[in-house]
One Martini backbone bead per residue (centre of mass of N, CA, C, O) as a GRO file, in nm:
protein
  342
    1MET     BB    1  -2.385  -2.874   1.951
    2ASN     BB    2  -2.120  -2.863   1.789
    3THR     BB    3  -2.166  -2.585   1.663
    4ILE     BB    4  -2.172  -2.424   1.926
    5LEU     BB    5  -1.892  -2.501   2.023
    6GLY     BB    6  -1.746  -2.383   1.781
    7LEU     BB    7  -1.842  -2.090   1.824
    8ILE     BB    8  -1.720  -2.053   2.107
    9ILE     BB    9  -1.424  -2.091   2.028
   10ILE     BB   10  -1.411  -1.859   1.818
   11ALA     BB   11  -1.500  -1.638   2.021
   12VAL     BB   12  -1.258  -1.655   2.205
   13GLY     BB   13  -1.045  -1.589   1.988
   14SER     BB   14  -1.173  -1.316   1.910
   15MET     BB   15  -1.140  -1.180   2.182
   16GLY     BB   16  -0.836  -1.188   2.176
   17GLN     BB   17  -0.785  -1.021   1.920
   18SER     BB   18  -0.949  -0.763   2.016
   19SER     BB   19  -0.726  -0.735   2.263
   20SER     BB   20  -0.434  -0.704   2.126
   21TYR     BB   21  -0.414  -0.374   2.127
   22VAL     BB   22  -0.407  -0.298   2.430
   23PRO     BB   23  -0.108  -0.362   2.518
   24ILE     BB   24   0.029  -0.149   2.332
   25ASN     BB   25  -0.040   0.096   2.533
   26LYS     BB   26   0.207  -0.017   2.738
   27ILE     BB   27   0.418   0.085   2.555
   28LYS     BB   28   0.751   0.215   2.583
   29GLU     BB   29   0.948   0.440   2.373
   30TRP     BB   30   0.879   0.294   2.123
   31SER     BB   31   0.851   0.256   1.811
   32TRP     BB   32   0.644   0.122   1.588
   33GLU     BB   33   0.843  -0.077   1.440
   34ASN     BB   34   0.941  -0.223   1.702
   35PHE     BB   35   0.670  -0.324   1.832
   36TRP     BB   36   0.555  -0.465   1.585
   37LEU     BB   37   0.782  -0.675   1.540
   38THR     BB   38   0.787  -0.795   1.829
   39GLN     BB   39   0.491  -0.897   1.829
   40GLY     BB   40   0.534  -1.064   1.563
   41VAL     BB   41   0.720  -1.280   1.674
   42PHE     BB   42   0.490  -1.398   1.847
   43ALA     BB   43   0.240  -1.409   1.642
   44TRP     BB   44   0.415  -1.541   1.374
   45LEU     BB   45   0.606  -1.760   1.541
   46VAL     BB   46   0.603  -1.869   1.833
   47PHE     BB   47   0.296  -1.957   1.859
   48PRO     BB   48   0.266  -2.110   1.588
   49ILE     BB   49   0.479  -2.322   1.656
   50LEU     BB   50   0.342  -2.432   1.911
   51GLY     BB   51   0.079  -2.511   1.763
   52ALA     BB   52   0.210  -2.714   1.565
   53PHE     BB   53   0.326  -2.905   1.793
   54LEU     BB   54   0.039  -3.003   1.881
   55ALA     BB   55   0.004  -3.173   1.616
   56ILE     BB   56   0.326  -3.209   1.564
   57SER     BB   57   0.626  -3.290   1.524
   58PRO     BB   58   0.904  -3.146   1.402
   59SER     BB   59   0.969  -3.377   1.202
   60GLY     BB   60   0.677  -3.408   1.095
   61LEU     BB   61   0.652  -3.120   0.989
   62ILE     BB   62   0.872  -3.129   0.775
   63GLY     BB   63   0.754  -3.365   0.619
   64ILE     BB   64   0.476  -3.236   0.529
   65TYR     BB   65   0.608  -3.004   0.376
   66THR     BB   66   0.787  -3.159   0.170
   67ALA     BB   67   0.543  -3.344   0.063
   68ASN     BB   68   0.392  -3.033   0.030
   69ALA     BB   69   0.538  -2.792  -0.127
   70ALA     BB   70   0.332  -2.640  -0.297
   71ALA     BB   71   0.130  -2.576  -0.069
   72SER     BB   72   0.334  -2.436   0.117
   73TRP     BB   73   0.417  -2.204  -0.076
   74GLN     BB   74   0.136  -2.091  -0.116
   75ALA     BB   75   0.085  -2.011   0.176
   76ILE     BB   76   0.324  -1.823   0.201
   77GLY     BB   77   0.245  -1.631  -0.030
   78TYR     BB   78  -0.021  -1.536   0.096
   79GLY     BB   79   0.120  -1.434   0.350
   80VAL     BB   80   0.270  -1.201   0.216
   81LEU     BB   81   0.005  -1.054   0.130
   82TRP     BB   82  -0.115  -1.043   0.419
   83GLY     BB   83   0.114  -0.872   0.538
   84ILE     BB   84   0.015  -0.614   0.411
   85GLY     BB   85  -0.254  -0.610   0.556
   86GLY     BB   86  -0.141  -0.620   0.848
   87LEU     BB   87   0.019  -0.359   0.831
   88THR     BB   88  -0.228  -0.170   0.748
   89PHE     BB   89  -0.405  -0.248   0.988
   90GLY     BB   90  -0.239  -0.097   1.198
   91LEU     BB   91  -0.283   0.182   1.066
   92SER     BB   92  -0.594   0.191   1.096
   93MET     BB   93  -0.587   0.212   1.403
   94ARG     BB   94  -0.430   0.483   1.411
   95PHE     BB   95  -0.655   0.654   1.230
   96LEU     BB   96  -0.948   0.513   1.362
   97GLY     BB   97  -0.928   0.298   1.554
   98ILE     BB   98  -1.049   0.008   1.669
   99ALA     BB   99  -1.344   0.011   1.573
  100LEU     BB  100  -1.335   0.131   1.271
  101GLY     BB  101  -1.093  -0.008   1.157
  102GLN     BB  102  -1.186  -0.306   1.191
  103SER     BB  103  -1.460  -0.287   1.049
  104VAL     BB  104  -1.366  -0.223   0.757
  105ALA     BB  105  -1.148  -0.437   0.717
  106LEU     BB  106  -1.320  -0.692   0.806
  107GLY     BB  107  -1.542  -0.663   0.593
  108THR     BB  108  -1.370  -0.707   0.347
  109CYS     BB  109  -1.241  -0.971   0.441
  110ALA     BB  110  -1.499  -1.141   0.464
  111ALA     BB  111  -1.586  -1.151   0.171
  112PHE     BB  112  -1.325  -1.245   0.028
  113GLY     BB  113  -1.253  -1.486   0.237
  114THR     BB  114  -1.521  -1.651   0.154
  115LEU     BB  115  -1.585  -1.650  -0.159
  116ILE     BB  116  -1.318  -1.731  -0.299
  117PRO     BB  117  -1.273  -2.015  -0.171
  118ALA     BB  118  -1.546  -2.129  -0.260
  119MET     BB  119  -1.492  -2.101  -0.569
  120LEU     BB  120  -1.226  -2.266  -0.578
  121ALA     BB  121  -1.389  -2.527  -0.457
  122GLY     BB  122  -1.673  -2.520  -0.651
  123THR     BB  123  -1.884  -2.330  -0.565
  124ASP     BB  124  -2.219  -2.260  -0.630
  125LEU     BB  125  -2.369  -1.950  -0.580
  126PHE     BB  126  -2.661  -2.067  -0.719
  127SER     BB  127  -2.697  -2.258  -0.513
  128PRO     BB  128  -2.831  -2.327  -0.224
  129LYS     BB  129  -2.559  -2.302  -0.074
  130GLY     BB  130  -2.467  -2.036  -0.212
  131ILE     BB  131  -2.703  -1.856  -0.123
  132VAL     BB  132  -2.665  -1.882   0.179
  133LEU     BB  133  -2.385  -1.757   0.172
  134LEU     BB  134  -2.460  -1.486   0.048
  135VAL     BB  135  -2.656  -1.398   0.267
  136ALA     BB  136  -2.464  -1.413   0.508
  137VAL     BB  137  -2.263  -1.204   0.390
  138ALA     BB  138  -2.462  -0.973   0.349
  139VAL     BB  139  -2.538  -0.942   0.648
  140THR     BB  140  -2.256  -0.882   0.742
  141LEU     BB  141  -2.218  -0.619   0.569
  142VAL     BB  142  -2.449  -0.466   0.697
  143GLY     BB  143  -2.341  -0.464   0.984
  144ILE     BB  144  -2.070  -0.319   0.908
  145ALA     BB  145  -2.200  -0.067   0.780
  146LEU     BB  146  -2.339   0.029   1.038
  147VAL     BB  147  -2.079   0.066   1.194
  148GLY     BB  148  -1.953   0.265   0.998
  149TYR     BB  149  -2.172   0.480   1.019
  150ALA     BB  150  -2.130   0.530   1.317
  151GLY     BB  151  -1.843   0.638   1.272
  152SER     BB  152  -1.920   0.882   1.103
  153LEU     BB  153  -2.101   1.015   1.319
  154ARG     BB  154  -1.884   1.047   1.527
  155SER     BB  155  -1.704   1.237   1.363
  156LYS     BB  156  -1.916   1.472   1.342
  157ASN     BB  157  -1.977   1.504   1.668
  158MET     BB  158  -1.686   1.550   1.711
  159SER     BB  159  -1.435   1.708   1.810
  160GLU     BB  160  -1.109   1.759   1.752
  161GLU     BB  161  -1.026   1.710   2.043
  162GLU     BB  162  -1.175   1.441   2.086
  163ARG     BB  163  -1.037   1.282   1.865
  164LYS     BB  164  -0.744   1.311   1.970
  165LYS     BB  165  -0.802   1.180   2.248
  166ALA     BB  166  -0.895   0.900   2.137
  167ILE     BB  167  -0.722   0.962   1.853
  168LYS     BB  168  -0.433   1.091   1.787
  169ASP     BB  169  -0.424   1.012   1.444
  170PHE     BB  170  -0.679   1.120   1.323
  171ALA     BB  171  -0.798   0.999   0.981
  172LEU     BB  172  -1.050   0.930   0.786
  173LYS     BB  173  -0.971   0.904   0.478
  174LYS     BB  174  -0.700   0.765   0.517
  175GLY     BB  175  -0.810   0.530   0.697
  176LEU     BB  176  -1.015   0.407   0.491
  177LEU     BB  177  -0.817   0.333   0.267
  178ILE     BB  178  -0.640   0.151   0.438
  179ALA     BB  179  -0.864  -0.045   0.537
  180LEU     BB  180  -0.952  -0.154   0.258
  181PHE     BB  181  -0.681  -0.266   0.171
  182ALA     BB  182  -0.641  -0.448   0.417
  183GLY     BB  183  -0.889  -0.629   0.364
  184VAL     BB  184  -0.806  -0.752   0.094
  185MET     BB  185  -0.521  -0.864   0.187
  186SER     BB  186  -0.629  -1.030   0.442
  187ALA     BB  187  -0.783  -1.250   0.274
  188CYS     BB  188  -0.518  -1.425   0.218
  189PHE     BB  189  -0.539  -1.604   0.463
  190SER     BB  190  -0.769  -1.778   0.361
  191LEU     BB  191  -0.621  -1.871   0.105
  192GLY     BB  192  -0.391  -2.012   0.258
  193LEU     BB  193  -0.563  -2.223   0.404
  194SER     BB  194  -0.669  -2.354   0.145
  195ALA     BB  195  -0.394  -2.424   0.016
  196GLY     BB  196  -0.319  -2.606   0.290
  197ILE     BB  197  -0.495  -2.867   0.298
  198PRO     BB  198  -0.282  -3.090   0.237
  199VAL     BB  199  -0.134  -3.044   0.504
  200LYS     BB  200  -0.367  -3.113   0.694
  201GLU     BB  201  -0.415  -3.400   0.586
  202ALA     BB  202  -0.123  -3.499   0.647
  203ALA     BB  203  -0.145  -3.458   0.955
  204ILE     BB  204  -0.373  -3.658   1.003
  205ALA     BB  205  -0.225  -3.905   0.874
  206ALA     BB  206   0.014  -3.866   1.107
  207GLY     BB  207  -0.184  -3.814   1.385
  208ALA     BB  208  -0.341  -3.569   1.404
  209LYS     BB  209  -0.556  -3.382   1.549
  210GLU     BB  210  -0.817  -3.207   1.430
  211LEU     BB  211  -0.811  -2.973   1.635
  212PHE     BB  212  -0.483  -2.906   1.526
  213ALA     BB  213  -0.437  -2.942   1.203
  214GLN     BB  214  -0.421  -2.622   1.114
  215ASN     BB  215  -0.158  -2.510   1.246
  216PRO     BB  216   0.061  -2.566   1.019
  217VAL     BB  217  -0.076  -2.365   0.821
  218THR     BB  218  -0.069  -2.110   0.987
  219LEU     BB  219   0.237  -2.095   0.997
  220LEU     BB  220   0.290  -2.042   0.696
  221VAL     BB  221   0.134  -1.771   0.678
  222THR     BB  222   0.290  -1.618   0.906
  223ILE     BB  223   0.568  -1.634   0.774
  224GLY     BB  224   0.496  -1.456   0.535
  225GLY     BB  225   0.407  -1.208   0.706
  226PHE     BB  226   0.677  -1.166   0.852
  227MET     BB  227   0.850  -1.096   0.603
  228THR     BB  228   0.706  -0.833   0.530
  229ASN     BB  229   0.739  -0.684   0.807
  230LEU     BB  230   1.043  -0.697   0.829
  231VAL     BB  231   1.114  -0.525   0.587
  232TYR     BB  232   0.960  -0.270   0.671
  233CYS     BB  233   1.083  -0.222   0.956
  234LEU     BB  234   1.374  -0.197   0.864
  235TYR     BB  235   1.321   0.047   0.685
  236MET     BB  236   1.221   0.227   0.922
  237ASN     BB  237   1.479   0.214   1.086
  238ARG     BB  238   1.652   0.355   0.874
  239LYS     BB  239   1.485   0.613   0.830
  240ASN     BB  240   1.454   0.678   1.164
  241LYS     BB  241   1.687   0.570   1.337
  242THR     BB  242   1.579   0.290   1.528
  243GLY     BB  243   1.764   0.025   1.550
  244GLY     BB  244   1.883   0.084   1.871
  245GLU     BB  245   1.639   0.119   2.069
  246ILE     BB  246   1.622  -0.153   2.226
  247LYS     BB  247   1.916  -0.157   2.340
  248ARG     BB  248   1.872   0.133   2.494
  249SER     BB  249   1.699   0.013   2.688
  250SER     BB  250   1.587  -0.027   2.979
  251ARG     BB  251   1.508  -0.288   3.169
  252PRO     BB  252   1.214  -0.210   3.243
  253VAL     BB  253   1.125  -0.146   2.951
  254LEU     BB  254   1.197  -0.416   2.818
  255VAL     BB  255   1.021  -0.601   2.995
  256ASN     BB  256   0.755  -0.459   2.950
  257ASN     BB  257   0.749  -0.480   2.634
  258LEU     BB  258   0.780  -0.787   2.605
  259LEU     BB  259   0.527  -0.870   2.762
  260PHE     BB  260   0.316  -0.705   2.587
  261CYS     BB  261   0.398  -0.836   2.315
  262ALA     BB  262   0.336  -1.127   2.397
  263LEU     BB  263   0.039  -1.080   2.464
  264ALA     BB  264  -0.046  -0.972   2.190
  265GLY     BB  265   0.041  -1.225   2.029
  266LEU     BB  266  -0.139  -1.430   2.171
  267LEU     BB  267  -0.408  -1.299   2.117
  268TRP     BB  268  -0.393  -1.290   1.811
  269TYR     BB  269  -0.351  -1.608   1.765
  270SER     BB  270  -0.620  -1.710   1.893
  271GLN     BB  271  -0.805  -1.689   1.642
  272PHE     BB  272  -0.671  -1.931   1.474
  273PHE     BB  273  -0.678  -2.144   1.688
  274GLY     BB  274  -0.991  -2.126   1.719
  275LEU     BB  275  -1.070  -2.177   1.423
  276GLY     BB  276  -0.959  -2.464   1.396
  277MET     BB  277  -1.117  -2.587   1.629
  278GLY     BB  278  -1.404  -2.502   1.544
  279GLN     BB  279  -1.409  -2.645   1.256
  280SER     BB  280  -1.403  -2.945   1.378
  281PHE     BB  281  -1.730  -2.913   1.444
  282PHE     BB  282  -1.779  -2.905   1.151
  283GLU     BB  283  -1.909  -2.988   0.857
  284PRO     BB  284  -1.779  -3.097   0.585
  285GLY     BB  285  -1.888  -2.879   0.328
  286SER     BB  286  -2.040  -2.674   0.475
  287VAL     BB  287  -2.165  -2.366   0.523
  288MET     BB  288  -2.027  -2.323   0.797
  289MET     BB  289  -1.745  -2.368   0.696
  290ALA     BB  290  -1.742  -2.145   0.473
  291PHE     BB  291  -1.839  -1.917   0.699
  292SER     BB  292  -1.616  -1.903   0.926
  293TRP     BB  293  -1.463  -1.650   0.845
  294SER     BB  294  -1.703  -1.448   0.891
  295ILE     BB  295  -1.740  -1.518   1.181
  296LEU     BB  296  -1.475  -1.406   1.279
  297MET     BB  297  -1.502  -1.118   1.171
  298SER     BB  298  -1.765  -1.048   1.321
  299LEU     BB  299  -1.653  -1.089   1.609
  300ASN     BB  300  -1.427  -0.882   1.583
  301VAL     BB  301  -1.614  -0.640   1.556
  302VAL     BB  302  -1.770  -0.668   1.815
  303PHE     BB  303  -1.524  -0.673   2.020
  304SER     BB  304  -1.385  -0.409   1.920
  305ASN     BB  305  -1.633  -0.228   2.006
  306VAL     BB  306  -1.621  -0.290   2.300
  307TRP     BB  307  -1.340  -0.165   2.333
  308GLY     BB  308  -1.418   0.113   2.228
  309ILE     BB  309  -1.600   0.174   2.467
  310ILE     BB  310  -1.401   0.128   2.700
  311LEU     BB  311  -1.191   0.348   2.562
  312LYS     BB  312  -1.378   0.598   2.470
  313GLU     BB  313  -1.433   0.636   2.147
  314TRP     BB  314  -1.762   0.709   2.188
  315LYS     BB  315  -1.727   0.964   2.325
  316GLY     BB  316  -1.944   1.207   2.190
  317ALA     BB  317  -2.102   1.067   1.938
  318GLY     BB  318  -2.393   1.010   2.004
  319LYS     BB  319  -2.694   0.847   1.994
  320LYS     BB  320  -2.715   0.762   1.697
  321ALA     BB  321  -2.444   0.615   1.678
  322VAL     BB  322  -2.503   0.406   1.901
  323VAL     BB  323  -2.746   0.278   1.769
  324PHE     BB  324  -2.602   0.174   1.513
  325LEU     BB  325  -2.393   0.011   1.656
  326VAL     BB  326  -2.587  -0.189   1.797
  327PHE     BB  327  -2.737  -0.282   1.543
  328GLY     BB  328  -2.487  -0.391   1.395
  329MET     BB  329  -2.409  -0.602   1.605
  330ALA     BB  330  -2.673  -0.760   1.594
  331VAL     BB  331  -2.652  -0.846   1.295
  332LEU     BB  332  -2.388  -1.006   1.326
  333ILE     BB  333  -2.504  -1.216   1.522
  334ILE     BB  334  -2.725  -1.319   1.327
  335SER     BB  335  -2.531  -1.425   1.099
  336LEU     BB  336  -2.424  -1.683   1.250
  337VAL     BB  337  -2.718  -1.849   1.208
  338ILE     BB  338  -2.806  -1.872   0.910
  339PRO     BB  339  -2.688  -2.155   0.813
  340ASN     BB  340  -2.905  -2.301   1.030
  341LEU     BB  341  -3.195  -2.210   0.881
  342PHE     BB  342  -3.163  -2.419   0.602
   0.00000   0.00000   0.00000
């Protein structure tokens, strides 16, 4: 029962993340670098800080960070690397659309983000536990590959006009390369969470509820990611001469954009808020705990493709493409329960 509750909580967070790119479509007049950084302020700073305060007081938060400085800096460092993935992740949505872009990037992220932390934690991948983990990850990758194949079929069946209508800047080869790179770098978020385990343990020792104990670690990783995105967006501001764009916005546009950026940031952050809460219901050291990162990525793929259907990205894709899409999503859902079958 606890495992099911944990899965439900992670699924709710995943649904939020997969919806986070929808509000961006409501943003008016701002260039990409300005709305990306603005939603990032909410996603990577404001809401993670509030989440961390749910676990421990501001003074207590500083205390556990300074007492575990090495782990804290490691988590931030991985966050900087993840920030590169997050930055290119946004670009993959731009060139491939929500459905295919998230599928490719999250599939790569699922494998690296699950297996590398498990190996660093000393898990023998050829032990019974390790084999179950490998099987679960393999099934996840099969599901994501099927979804990706459905995306390639969609590309072949759609006319150039239909592609541009569904995804304004559609570019398959360019988008796939960016999505793969984004997936590898995005896996660093999982490595950051693993590196920050001493911080999480210190938070629990200081009185934090286990339900929220991972939030202080999440904040460290997102701070690192924010730094990367800040540098890039400021560079783009200078290159495109868009630095004063926000200040020049009319009041209605400014209010509209801030509200939708805040909503996008809240929805994005909900995935890691939900992951931390969901993991608290899993047995420590279990396959389910080790597989939780892939669970989040699998659900992100499922829900992102649901949004892809709603936003008509699959219109005109053809029956075969839709069949592979549905089959791939079903395989991903099956992958969630594999750790509990052994």
